[in-house]
C-alpha positions as a Markdown table, in Angstrom:
| # | Residue | x | y | z |
|---|---|---|---|---|
| 1 | Met | 182.5 | 116.8 | 100.5 |
| 2 | Ala | 181.4 | 118.9 | 97.8 |
| 3 | Asp | 180.4 | 118.9 | 100.3 |
| 4 | Thr | 180.9 | 115.3 | 100.8 |
| 5 | Ile | 178.7 | 115.5 | 103.8 |
| 6 | Lys | 176.1 | 118.1 | 105.0 |
| 7 | Ile | 176.2 | 119.9 | 108.3 |
| 8 | Asn | 172.7 | 119.3 | 109.6 |
| 9 | Leu | 171.7 | 121.6 | 112.4 |
| 10 | Asn | 168.3 | 121.4 | 114.1 |
| 11 | Thr | 166.2 | 124.2 | 115.5 |
| 12 | Glu | 167.6 | 123.8 | 119.0 |
| 13 | Gln | 171.2 | 123.9 | 117.9 |
| 14 | Arg | 170.6 | 127.1 | 115.8 |
| 15 | Ala | 168.9 | 128.7 | 118.8 |
| 16 | Glu | 171.8 | 127.9 | 121.1 |
| 17 | Ile | 174.3 | 129.3 | 118.5 |
| 18 | Glu | 172.3 | 132.5 | 118.2 |
| 19 | Lys | 172.5 | 133.0 | 122.0 |
| 20 | Leu | 176.3 | 132.4 | 122.0 |
| 21 | Ile | 177.1 | 134.6 | 119.1 |
| 22 | Lys | 174.9 | 137.4 | 120.4 |
| 23 | Lys | 176.7 | 137.4 | 123.7 |
| 24 | Glu | 180.1 | 137.3 | 121.9 |
| 25 | Val | 179.2 | 140.2 | 119.6 |
| 26 | Tyr | 177.8 | 142.4 | 122.3 |
| 27 | Gln | 180.4 | 141.7 | 125.0 |
| 28 | Asn | 183.6 | 141.1 | 123.0 |
| 29 | Leu | 183.7 | 141.6 | 119.3 |
| 30 | Tyr | 181.8 | 144.9 | 118.7 |
| 31 | Ser | 184.5 | 147.0 | 120.5 |
| 32 | Glu | 186.9 | 146.0 | 117.7 |
| 33 | Ile | 184.4 | 146.4 | 114.9 |
| 34 | Lys | 183.5 | 149.8 | 116.2 |
| 35 | Lys | 187.1 | 150.9 | 115.6 |
| 36 | Ile | 186.7 | 149.9 | 111.9 |
| 37 | Cys | 183.4 | 151.8 | 111.8 |
| 38 | Asn | 184.9 | 154.9 | 113.2 |
| 39 | Tyr | 187.8 | 154.8 | 110.8 |
| 40 | Leu | 185.3 | 154.5 | 107.9 |
| 41 | Lys | 183.4 | 157.5 | 109.1 |
| 42 | Asp | 186.6 | 159.5 | 109.5 |
| 43 | Lys | 187.6 | 158.7 | 105.9 |
| 44 | Lys | 184.0 | 159.5 | 104.7 |
| 45 | Phe | 183.2 | 155.9 | 103.7 |
| 46 | Ile | 179.7 | 156.6 | 105.2 |
| 47 | Lys | 177.6 | 154.0 | 103.4 |
| 48 | Thr | 180.1 | 151.2 | 104.3 |
| 49 | Ala | 180.2 | 152.4 | 107.9 |
| 50 | Glu | 176.4 | 152.3 | 108.1 |
| 51 | Leu | 176.6 | 148.5 | 107.6 |
| 52 | Ile | 178.3 | 148.0 | 110.9 |
| 53 | Asn | 177.4 | 151.1 | 113.0 |
| 54 | Ala | 175.3 | 149.1 | 115.6 |
| 55 | Lys | 175.7 | 145.9 | 117.5 |
| 56 | Glu | 172.4 | 144.6 | 116.2 |
| 57 | Lys | 173.5 | 145.0 | 112.6 |
| 58 | Val | 176.7 | 143.1 | 113.3 |
| 59 | Tyr | 174.8 | 140.4 | 115.1 |
| 60 | Lys | 172.5 | 140.0 | 112.1 |
| 61 | Ile | 175.5 | 139.7 | 109.8 |
| 62 | Cys | 176.9 | 137.0 | 112.0 |
| 63 | Leu | 173.7 | 135.0 | 111.6 |
| 64 | Leu | 173.3 | 135.0 | 107.8 |
| 65 | Asp | 172.6 | 131.3 | 107.4 |
| 66 | Asn | 172.3 | 130.5 | 103.7 |
| 67 | Thr | 174.2 | 131.2 | 100.5 |
| 68 | Ser | 171.6 | 133.6 | 99.1 |
| 69 | Ala | 171.8 | 135.8 | 102.2 |
| 70 | Leu | 175.6 | 135.7 | 102.3 |
| 71 | Lys | 175.9 | 136.5 | 98.7 |
| 72 | Lys | 173.3 | 139.3 | 98.9 |
| 73 | Phe | 175.3 | 140.9 | 101.7 |
| 74 | Thr | 178.5 | 140.7 | 99.8 |
| 75 | Glu | 176.9 | 142.5 | 97.0 |
| 76 | Ile | 175.5 | 145.2 | 99.3 |
| 77 | Ser | 178.9 | 145.7 | 101.0 |
| 78 | Gln | 180.7 | 145.8 | 97.7 |
| 79 | Asn | 178.3 | 148.3 | 96.3 |
| 80 | Ala | 178.5 | 150.5 | 99.4 |
| 81 | Phe | 182.3 | 150.5 | 99.2 |
| 82 | Glu | 182.2 | 151.4 | 95.5 |
| 83 | Glu | 179.8 | 154.2 | 96.1 |
| 84 | Asp | 182.0 | 155.6 | 99.0 |
| 85 | Ser | 185.1 | 155.3 | 96.8 |
| 86 | Lys | 183.7 | 157.6 | 94.1 |
| 87 | Gly | 185.6 | 160.9 | 94.0 |
| 88 | Lys | 188.3 | 159.6 | 96.3 |
| 89 | Cys | 191.9 | 159.0 | 95.3 |
| 90 | Ala | 193.0 | 155.4 | 94.6 |
| 91 | Thr | 195.6 | 155.5 | 97.5 |
| 92 | Leu | 192.9 | 156.3 | 100.1 |
| 93 | Thr | 190.6 | 153.6 | 98.7 |
| 94 | Lys | 193.4 | 151.1 | 98.8 |
| 95 | Glu | 194.4 | 152.1 | 102.4 |
| 96 | Thr | 190.8 | 151.9 | 103.6 |
| 97 | Gln | 190.3 | 148.4 | 102.1 |
| 98 | Lys | 193.5 | 147.3 | 103.8 |
| 99 | Tyr | 192.3 | 148.8 | 107.1 |
| 100 | Ile | 189.0 | 146.9 | 106.8 |
| 101 | Asn | 190.8 | 143.6 | 106.0 |
| 102 | Thr | 193.4 | 144.0 | 108.8 |
| 103 | Gly | 190.7 | 145.0 | 111.3 |
| 104 | Tyr | 188.5 | 142.1 | 110.5 |
| 105 | Asn | 191.5 | 139.7 | 110.6 |
| 106 | Glu | 192.0 | 140.8 | 114.2 |
| 107 | Val | 188.3 | 140.4 | 115.0 |
| 108 | Tyr | 188.4 | 136.9 | 113.6 |
| 109 | Arg | 191.6 | 136.1 | 115.4 |
| 110 | Lys | 190.1 | 137.1 | 118.7 |
| 111 | Phe | 186.9 | 135.2 | 118.1 |
| 112 | Ser | 188.7 | 132.1 | 117.1 |
| 113 | Thr | 190.5 | 131.9 | 120.5 |
| 114 | His | 187.4 | 132.8 | 122.6 |
| 115 | Ala | 185.3 | 130.3 | 124.5 |
| 116 | Ala | 182.3 | 131.1 | 122.3 |
| 117 | Ala | 184.0 | 129.6 | 119.2 |
| 118 | Tyr | 184.6 | 126.4 | 121.0 |
| 119 | Lys | 181.1 | 126.3 | 122.5 |
| 120 | Ile | 179.6 | 126.9 | 119.0 |
| 121 | Leu | 181.6 | 124.1 | 117.6 |
| 122 | Lys | 180.5 | 121.8 | 120.4 |
| 123 | Val | 176.9 | 122.7 | 119.7 |
| 124 | Met | 177.3 | 122.0 | 116.0 |
| 125 | Gly | 178.8 | 118.6 | 116.7 |
| 126 | Val | 180.7 | 118.3 | 113.4 |
| 127 | Asn | 183.1 | 115.5 | 114.3 |
| 128 | Val | 184.3 | 114.8 | 110.8 |
| 129 | Cys | 185.5 | 117.2 | 108.1 |
| 130 | Pro | 182.6 | 117.9 | 105.8 |
| 131 | Tyr | 184.8 | 118.5 | 102.8 |
| 132 | Cys | 186.6 | 115.2 | 102.8 |
| 133 | Asn | 184.9 | 112.9 | 105.4 |
| 134 | Arg | 188.3 | 111.5 | 106.2 |
| 135 | Gln | 189.6 | 113.4 | 109.2 |
| 136 | Tyr | 188.1 | 113.7 | 112.7 |
| 137 | Thr | 187.4 | 117.4 | 113.7 |
| 138 | Phe | 186.8 | 117.0 | 117.4 |
| 139 | Thr | 186.5 | 120.1 | 119.6 |
| 140 | Val | 188.0 | 120.0 | 123.1 |
| 141 | His | 187.6 | 122.9 | 125.4 |
| 142 | Lys | 189.3 | 122.0 | 128.7 |
| 143 | Glu | 192.7 | 122.8 | 130.1 |
| 144 | Lys | 194.2 | 121.9 | 126.8 |
| 145 | Lys | 192.2 | 123.2 | 123.9 |
| 146 | Ile | 191.8 | 121.8 | 120.4 |
| 147 | Arg | 189.4 | 122.5 | 117.6 |
| 148 | Pro | 189.0 | 122.1 | 113.8 |
| 149 | Glu | 190.1 | 124.9 | 111.5 |
| 150 | Phe | 187.6 | 127.3 | 110.2 |
| 151 | Asp | 187.3 | 127.5 | 106.4 |
| 152 | His | 185.8 | 130.8 | 105.3 |
| 153 | Phe | 183.4 | 129.6 | 102.6 |
| 154 | Phe | 183.4 | 133.2 | 101.3 |
| 155 | Pro | 187.1 | 133.9 | 101.8 |
| 156 | Lys | 187.7 | 136.6 | 104.4 |
| 157 | Ser | 190.4 | 138.2 | 102.2 |
| 158 | Asp | 187.7 | 139.1 | 99.7 |
| 159 | Tyr | 184.7 | 139.4 | 102.0 |
| 160 | Pro | 186.1 | 140.7 | 105.3 |
| 161 | Phe | 182.7 | 141.6 | 106.7 |
| 162 | Leu | 181.8 | 137.9 | 106.8 |
| 163 | Ala | 184.9 | 137.0 | 108.8 |
| 164 | Val | 182.9 | 136.0 | 111.8 |
| 165 | Ser | 179.6 | 135.1 | 110.2 |
| 166 | Ile | 179.0 | 131.8 | 111.8 |
| 167 | Tyr | 177.5 | 130.1 | 108.7 |
| 168 | Asn | 180.3 | 131.3 | 106.6 |
| 169 | Leu | 182.7 | 129.3 | 108.9 |
| 170 | Val | 183.0 | 125.7 | 108.0 |
| 171 | Pro | 184.7 | 123.4 | 110.6 |
| 172 | Ser | 187.2 | 121.5 | 108.5 |
| 173 | Cys | 190.5 | 119.7 | 108.7 |
| 174 | Gly | 193.8 | 121.4 | 107.9 |
| 175 | Leu | 194.3 | 119.8 | 104.5 |
| 176 | Cys | 190.9 | 120.8 | 103.2 |
| 177 | Asn | 191.1 | 124.3 | 104.6 |
| 178 | Lys | 194.4 | 124.8 | 102.9 |
| 179 | Gly | 193.2 | 123.1 | 99.7 |
| 180 | Lys | 190.2 | 125.3 | 99.3 |
| 181 | Ser | 192.1 | 128.4 | 100.4 |
| 182 | Lys | 190.8 | 131.5 | 98.6 |
| 183 | Ser | 188.9 | 129.6 | 95.9 |
| 184 | Ser | 185.6 | 131.1 | 94.7 |
| 185 | Pro | 182.7 | 129.8 | 96.7 |
| 186 | Glu | 180.7 | 129.3 | 93.5 |
| 187 | Lys | 182.9 | 126.3 | 92.7 |
| 188 | Phe | 181.8 | 124.3 | 95.8 |
| 189 | Leu | 178.6 | 123.1 | 97.4 |
| 190 | Tyr | 177.7 | 125.0 | 100.6 |
| 191 | Pro | 178.0 | 122.5 | 103.4 |
| 192 | Tyr | 175.1 | 123.9 | 105.4 |
| 193 | Glu | 172.8 | 123.3 | 102.5 |
| 194 | Glu | 174.1 | 120.6 | 100.1 |
| 195 | Ser | 176.2 | 117.5 | 99.9 |
| 196 | Phe | 177.4 | 114.9 | 97.4 |
| 197 | Glu | 174.4 | 112.8 | 98.7 |
| 198 | Asp | 172.0 | 115.5 | 97.5 |
| 199 | Lys | 173.6 | 115.6 | 94.1 |
| 200 | Asn | 173.6 | 111.8 | 93.9 |
| 201 | Ile | 177.4 | 111.8 | 93.6 |
| 202 | Arg | 178.9 | 108.5 | 94.5 |
| 203 | Phe | 182.2 | 106.8 | 95.2 |
| 204 | Glu | 182.7 | 103.7 | 93.1 |
| 205 | Leu | 185.3 | 101.0 | 93.3 |
| 206 | Cys | 186.3 | 100.2 | 89.7 |
| 207 | Asn | 187.7 | 96.7 | 90.1 |
| 208 | Val | 185.7 | 94.8 | 92.8 |
| 209 | Ile | 186.4 | 91.2 | 91.8 |
| 210 | Glu | 190.1 | 91.9 | 91.1 |
| 211 | Asn | 190.5 | 93.5 | 94.6 |
| 212 | Leu | 188.8 | 90.5 | 96.2 |
| 213 | Leu | 191.4 | 88.3 | 94.5 |
| 214 | Lys | 194.2 | 90.8 | 95.4 |
| 215 | Gln | 195.2 | 91.2 | 91.8 |
| 216 | Glu | 194.9 | 94.9 | 91.3 |
| 217 | Glu | 195.5 | 98.2 | 93.1 |
| 218 | Ile | 192.5 | 100.0 | 94.5 |
| 219 | Val | 190.9 | 102.4 | 92.1 |
| 220 | Val | 188.3 | 104.8 | 93.5 |
| 221 | Lys | 186.3 | 107.2 | 91.3 |
| 222 | Leu | 183.6 | 109.7 | 91.9 |
| 223 | Gly | 180.6 | 109.8 | 89.5 |
| 224 | Pro | 178.6 | 110.3 | 87.5 |
| 225 | Val | 181.2 | 112.3 | 85.6 |
| 226 | Glu | 178.8 | 112.9 | 82.8 |
| 227 | Lys | 176.5 | 115.0 | 85.0 |
| 228 | His | 178.9 | 116.4 | 87.6 |
| 229 | Gly | 182.3 | 116.4 | 85.9 |
| 230 | Asp | 183.2 | 120.0 | 86.6 |
| 231 | Leu | 182.3 | 119.7 | 90.3 |
| 232 | Ile | 184.1 | 116.4 | 90.7 |
| 233 | Lys | 187.2 | 117.9 | 89.0 |
| 234 | Gln | 187.1 | 120.9 | 91.4 |
| 235 | Tyr | 187.1 | 118.7 | 94.4 |
| 236 | Asn | 189.9 | 116.6 | 93.0 |
| 237 | Asp | 191.9 | 119.7 | 92.2 |
| 238 | Ser | 191.3 | 121.3 | 95.6 |
| 239 | Phe | 191.0 | 118.4 | 98.0 |
| 240 | Lys | 192.7 | 115.5 | 96.0 |
| 241 | Ile | 189.6 | 113.4 | 96.9 |
| 242 | Glu | 190.1 | 110.4 | 94.6 |
| 243 | Ala | 193.9 | 110.2 | 95.1 |
| 244 | Leu | 193.6 | 110.4 | 98.9 |
| 245 | Tyr | 190.8 | 107.8 | 99.1 |
| 246 | Glu | 192.8 | 105.3 | 97.1 |
| 247 | Gln | 195.3 | 105.5 | 100.0 |
| 248 | His | 192.7 | 103.8 | 102.1 |
| 249 | Ser | 193.2 | 100.5 | 100.2 |
| 250 | Asp | 193.5 | 98.5 | 103.4 |
| 251 | Tyr | 190.2 | 99.8 | 104.7 |
| 252 | Ile | 188.4 | 99.2 | 101.3 |
| 253 | Leu | 189.8 | 95.7 | 101.0 |
| 254 | Glu | 188.7 | 94.9 | 104.6 |
| 255 | Leu | 185.3 | 96.2 | 103.8 |
| 256 | Leu | 185.0 | 94.0 | 100.7 |
| 257 | Tyr | 185.8 | 90.9 | 102.8 |
| 258 | Lys | 183.5 | 91.9 | 105.6 |
| 259 | Asn | 180.7 | 92.3 | 103.2 |
| 260 | Tyr | 181.4 | 88.9 | 101.7 |
| 261 | Ile | 181.7 | 87.2 | 105.1 |
| 262 | Phe | 178.8 | 89.0 | 106.8 |
| 263 | Asn | 176.2 | 88.4 | 104.2 |
| 264 | Asp | 172.5 | 88.8 | 104.7 |
| 265 | Glu | 172.2 | 85.3 | 106.2 |
| 266 | Ala | 175.1 | 85.9 | 108.6 |
| 267 | Ile | 173.7 | 89.2 | 109.7 |
| 268 | Glu | 170.3 | 87.6 | 110.3 |
| 269 | Ser | 171.8 | 84.8 | 112.4 |
| 270 | Ile | 173.8 | 87.2 | 114.5 |
| 271 | Tyr | 170.8 | 89.5 | 115.0 |
| 272 | Arg | 168.6 | 86.7 | 116.2 |
| 273 | Ser | 171.3 | 85.6 | 118.6 |
| 274 | Tyr | 171.8 | 89.1 | 120.1 |
| 275 | Glu | 168.5 | 90.7 | 119.4 |
| 276 | Glu | 168.3 | 92.3 | 122.8 |
| 277 | Phe | 171.3 | 94.5 | 122.1 |
| 278 | Phe | 169.9 | 96.1 | 118.9 |
| 279 | Asn | 166.8 | 98.0 | 117.9 |
| 280 | Ser | 167.1 | 96.8 | 114.3 |
| 281 | Lys | 169.3 | 94.9 | 111.9 |
| 282 | Ser | 170.6 | 98.2 | 110.5 |
| 283 | Glu | 172.2 | 98.9 | 113.9 |
| 284 | Leu | 174.0 | 95.6 | 113.7 |
| 285 | Glu | 175.1 | 96.4 | 110.1 |
| 286 | Gln | 176.5 | 99.7 | 111.4 |
| 287 | Leu | 178.4 | 97.9 | 114.1 |
| 288 | Ile | 179.9 | 95.3 | 111.8 |
| 289 | Leu | 180.2 | 97.1 | 108.5 |
| 290 | Gly | 180.3 | 100.8 | 109.5 |
| 291 | Lys | 177.2 | 101.4 | 107.4 |
| 292 | Tyr | 175.9 | 104.8 | 108.6 |
| 293 | Glu | 172.9 | 106.7 | 107.4 |
| 294 | Pro | 173.7 | 110.0 | 105.5 |
| 295 | Val | 172.4 | 112.1 | 108.4 |
| 296 | Asn | 175.1 | 110.6 | 110.6 |
| 297 | Phe | 178.0 | 110.9 | 108.1 |
| 298 | Asn | 179.5 | 113.7 | 110.2 |
| 299 | Gln | 180.1 | 111.3 | 113.1 |
| 300 | Arg | 182.5 | 108.8 | 111.4 |
| 301 | Pro | 185.3 | 109.2 | 108.9 |
| 302 | Leu | 184.9 | 107.3 | 105.6 |
| 303 | Ser | 181.2 | 106.8 | 106.3 |
| 304 | Lys | 180.2 | 108.2 | 102.8 |
| 305 | Leu | 182.7 | 105.9 | 101.1 |
| 306 | Thr | 181.6 | 102.9 | 103.1 |
| 307 | Arg | 177.9 | 103.4 | 102.3 |
| 308 | Asp | 178.5 | 104.0 | 98.6 |
| 309 | Ile | 180.7 | 100.9 | 98.2 |
| 310 | Leu | 178.2 | 98.7 | 100.1 |
| 311 | Gln | 175.4 | 100.0 | 97.9 |
| 312 | Gln | 177.5 | 99.3 | 94.8 |
| 313 | Leu | 178.1 | 95.7 | 95.9 |
| 314 | Val | 174.3 | 95.2 | 96.3 |
| 315 | Arg | 173.7 | 96.6 | 92.8 |
| 316 | Lys | 176.3 | 94.1 | 91.5 |
């Protein structure tokens, strides 16, 4: 989410992604990028052209894997373009920027349809949208293909050179991709680094007892507002988080009743009866209540909400 959940990639996953993107750049993408480079040279945008005048350089851009590195490159590319624009007419500068954007849109379009994009998504294993934790984002690469949408964390309309930078691409559901759109990246948490969990932002049910008695509508809020009010507001504005989560009233009410029925005593009794099927009581709680650890939030929709509400009930 803000990201609600974090995309956790281990060393092996990152190594496999590196191999896949290197092959994709060297064999498929660079021929298109070279056209952009040649155009820039022809128009005397030399410093900008130097950023992408070799496969190895493009490959390194594709592997920028943290916000600091991504932001630093955006500054380098913008400074290069501004330097190249000095002494040139506004029309040429505008036409050149348009050519870069159009060219990289085509590079991204091709990449997004290639097998490499599907393979990288499979390696990542992000099965739930990290922005909302509501929608499945499965990747299927068979006769019929389907994959999540790619949100460009740094929008490609403003930062075209990052159009196919893997860690600028966030696997997301259509609603969240559209909701975030061209918003400034500074307004959001970067899903490869941070999550609501890291910021201690929690879902809270405002009327637990009333809901158990079925006397009030479900009211879900994010907090603490005092500490993270601006960030919470941004996620509600872009993704309508609280409004959408209140639509899951049937799930939340079911969770309240499950927690009431399957109390600690009931869980202990079931665990003792079927101990051979579970490594721990936490596995049983996951089966019955859907209580996932934060590291596995990207495997099941509503897992962040579920854990937060269950923890809230313990506190009460």
